[in-house]
N, C-alpha and C positions, 0 to 999 in steps of 0.2 A: 256205590262203593266198585274198584278197578277189577275184574275179572281175575288178570293175574295176581292180583294181592289179595284173593281170598285164596288163592291154593295154597296150601301151608303143607310145605315139606317137612317132615319128620325130620330131625337134625340127627337125631342117633338111634339106633335100632331101641326097643325095649331094655330095661336092663330091670334085676330084682331090687326092691325098697324096701325096706323091712319097716312096717308101720307103725305105731305105739303100740298095739295089739299083738305085737311078733308076728306076725304074718306080713311074708314076703307076697310083694303085689310087684304086677309089671306095669313101670312107669315108661312113658315115652317124651322125647325131649323133641317141640317143636318153635318156629318162630313166633312171638306172638303177632297179631291180627289186632284192628279196632275193636270189634267185636268182645275181644279179650277183654278189655279195658275196668268192665263193671265189675267182672270175675279176681282180676287183677285189684282191684281196690276193695274188694271183700275182705278177700285173702291178707292184706295188710292189714286189715282196719282189724283183724283176729288176732295179731300180732303182738305182743306184750310191749315189744323191743322193735318198731320200729313206727313210725308216725302212718296214718293215713293221708293222702295225702286228696287232691280232689280228682275227679274225673277229667279235668278238662289236661292235667299235669301228667295223668297215666295215657291221655291220647295222646298227647303232644310226644312223650317217652317213646309210645308204642309204632307213634307214625316216623320219628325220625331216628331209631336207632330199633329199627326190627331186627335188622342182621347180628347189632350185639348184643341181642336180649333171648330170653327164651322165656316157657312155659312147659311145664312140667305138667304133663296130661296123663289121669289113668282112667282107662275107656276114653269117656268122651268130657271128664270132668276135672278140668284145670284144677292141680292140687299143689300146686307151687309158679314163684316164677323168681325169674333173676332180668334185674334191668340194669343195664351197663352200654358204656357208652369209650371209646377212642376219642379223642379229641387229636383235630389236625396237625395244632401244634406239637402235641407229644405223642403219635401215632405207635410208639413202642411200651405205653400204660394203656391196661384194660382197666376200667373203673365200673367199681360196681356201686351203682347209686343205692341199691334196694333190694334184699332177697329176702324171701320169707315163703314158707310153707302151711299150710293148714295144719292147728294142731294138732290132730289127729298123727299127722306124718311125720312132726316134726321129731328129730333125733339128730345126735350128732354126725352118725354117718348118713341121715338121710341128706344133710345137708352139704356136707361134705362132696355127695354125687350130685347133687344140683351144681352145685358151684364148679364140680370140673366137668360137668355138660357146658355151663356155657365159657370156659375157659380155654378149652379145647379148642375148639375151631378160632380163636382170635391166636393161642399159640402157634398153630400152623401158618395162621397170615402176618405173622409178625410181634404180635406183643411179646415180650420179654420181663411185664414186670403188671403184678396184680396190683389196685388197689380197694379196699374196703373201707370204711368209717364206718364201725360197730361201737357198741357202750362198751366199757369194758369192765363191766360187771355179768354181761352176758358170758356164761362159761363155757354153754354150748359152742354159740358161735364162734368163740376162741379156739375149742377143740376140733370146731368144724377146718379153719386155718388152719391148725397146724396138720391134720389130713390132706390138704391138697396140697400146703408145701412140702411134708415129705413124702409124697406118692409125686411131687414136680421134681424131688429132688435140690429144694430151694430153702430160704433162709426166711422165716416169718419176724419182720422189727413192727415194733410199732414204736409212732411218735407221740408226742404229749397230746393232750386234750388238746381240741381243734379252733380253741381260738376264745375270745371272748361270746357270750349269750348262749353259750351250754351249760344248762342248770350245774349246779353242785351235786347234788345227787342225782346224775343222769351222765359224767360224765363220759363223753365221748374222744375215740380215737384214733387215729389213722393206720391201719394195717397192709403193711408192704409186701408182696412174696412175690423174692424172686433173687435170682434171674428164671426165668420161665424156660425151659428148654424145649423144641420142636419132637428131643427122641422117647418126649413121657406124654406126650399130647396123644 
C-alpha cells in the first residue's frame, strides 16, 4: 500500500455522539482506507436496512471515492460509514450510496451527525444537492434526513420508488436535499 495513502487525516474534530445506551461518546471522522473495507462490510451486514455488498464493492468504493466518503471512529474502532461520490457529469450533486452505523450507535440524531460530517466538506467544495436512496419504511433515516435538511436550511423532497426490480415489500425512494448552502457547512 502507498505510504501516503495510509496517512488518514481526521476530517473533523471529535464530536459528541449519543449511543443507544444514552451515553455521549466522542467520535472522530476520517477518510476511509482499504484496510477499513472489512469493517465497513461488517457494519453494513449488521444493518437491517441496507444490503451488504461484497468486499470487492467496498474496496472499489474506498479506492475510488475516499475523498467523498468517511468512516466514523470511536477510539480506533470504526462504528459507522458514509460511502458517497460526486459524478463528473453532475459535480453539484453529492450522492450517498450507503451509510450505516453499528446498531448500538444507531439513532436518528447520530445518523444526522454522521451524514452532516460527510456533507459539509462536499458543500464547501461546490455540492448544492444531496441525494440518498433509502427504504420508505425507514422512519429513523427519514428523521435524520429531515434534520440534515433543517440544518442546511434546505428542502427535503422524495421521488417515486426507484423503478422496476425493487421488491414491493421494501420500496425505496430517492431523497433529495437542496439547495445546500456553504453558509451552513
